[in-house]
C-alpha positions, -999 to +999 in steps of 0.1 A: -001+000+000+015+032-010+006+067-025+008+060-064-018+083-076-047+060-076-078+070-056-097+038-044-135+043-048-141+028-014-128+059+003-156+079-014-181+055+000-167+055+036-167+093+034-203+095+022-214+072+050-196+094+075-214+126+061-247+107+063-242+099+099-230+135+108-259+149+090-284+126+107-269+135+141-270+171+132-306+170+118-318+154+152-300+180+172-307+212+154-334+203+128-332+213+091-305+239+091-282+252+063-253+230+079-276+199+077-284+206+040-247+211+034-236+179+048-264+160+030-253+176-002-217+164+004-229+128+011-248+127-021-217+143-040-195+116-026-220+088-034-221+101-071-183+102-071-182+066-058-207+055-085-187+072-113-154+057-102-168+023-098-190+017-128-176+042-155 
């Protein structure tokens, strides 16, 4: 394992799951705020990146 310029798609999935968990916790604590929408948007972005890297 080394840094050779290849980004593994699983990192995007792990990051997306992390953003989903954080946005869910933030939603339960504060309700629907701008921060919750931002975190959810980042989760969707990373899932789309995962799908693109995995299947295209």
